[in-house]
N, C-alpha and C positions, 0 to 999 in steps of 0.2 A: 673346225667349226668355231670353237671358242676363240681362236686366234683371229679369225675373220670378224667375229662380233666385236672383239676388243679394238681392232683396227677401225672398224666402222664407227664405234663410239668415240674413239680418239679424233677421227676426222670431223665428226659432228660437233664435238666439244671445241675443236679448233675453229671451225666456222662460226660457232656461237660466240666464242670470245672475240673473234674478229668483228663481227657485227656489233656486239655490245661496246667494243672499244671505240667504234666510230659513231655510235648512236647519238652522242652528244654534240657532234659537229653541226653547226648551223651556218647558213649563208645569208648575207645581207647585201643588197645592191642599192646604191644611191650616189649622190654627189657629195664631195667634200665641202662642207660649209665652214669648217674651222680647222686650223692646223697650227699647233704650237710646239716649240722645242725649248726645253728648259736649259739654261746655261750651267756652267760649273759653279756659279754663285748660288745656285739653288740646290736644295737637297731633295731627292737625289738628282744628280746631273744627267743630261742627255736623255731626258724623258720626252717622248714624242706623244702629244695628245691629238686625237682625231675626233672631230665632230662631223657627223654625216646628216644629210637631209632626212634620212629615215633612221629612227632610233631602233636599236636591237630590242625585241620584245622581252627577252630574258637573257641574262648572262651568267647567273649563278655567282657573280662576284659581289663583294660588299659595296663597291662603288655604284652598283646599279646599272642603269641603261643609258647613262648620259653620253657615252661614247666608248672609244677604244684607246689603248695606250700601250706603248712598248718602250723598253729601255735596255741597257746592257744587262740588267738583272734578268729580264724575261726573254730577250733574244740575244744570246751570248755572242754570236758571230757578228763582228763589226761590218763586214761586207754585206751581209744580209740586211742589217739595219739601214745601211746606206741605200741599198736597192729598194727597200720598202719606202723609205723617205722620198727617193727620186720618183717613184710611181705616184705617190701622194701629191707631190709638188706639181708634176706634169698634169695630173688629173684636175687639180685645183685651178691651174692656169688655163687649161683647155675647157673647163666646165664639163668634163667628161664624167661618165658614171664609172664607179669602181665596184668591185665585188670583194667583200671581205668574208673569209671563212674563219669562224671562231668557235670556241667550245662554249656551249651555253649551260654547262653543268658546273661551272666554276673551277674547273681543273687548272686553267691557265689564266691567272689574274696578275695584274701588274702590282708594283710596289705600292701604288696608291689605290689599289682595289678595283681597277677597271679591267674589262676583258682584253686579252692580248690577241691580236690577229695571228692566225696560223698562216694565212696567205692573203695577199692583196694583189688584185689584178685590175688593170684598166680595161674597160670594155670599148 
């Protein structure tokens, strides 16, 4: 009986941790109104800045709610950065809406203090 109670408590704790780990994720949908990429002449290089028609209400990052940003420091896989940038360019050119999933508790902030997208999808 004690073993069953222990297992039940462990399962409940695991579910509780899973829910709290995802509790800070937020979703924002809008159009891309601004997109910039810093060159190697600027520090830090290869930073992608995203401005949307809708501002995130809260990001938890020191840069506030001006937009989103990612770089090699925040998204370490080069192919993933290329894919994210390709979606952003396609959405900007088409005028399509995108959905960005981000952490609004400040866990994932860029080198310049803006929220880092966890995922970007074109709608």
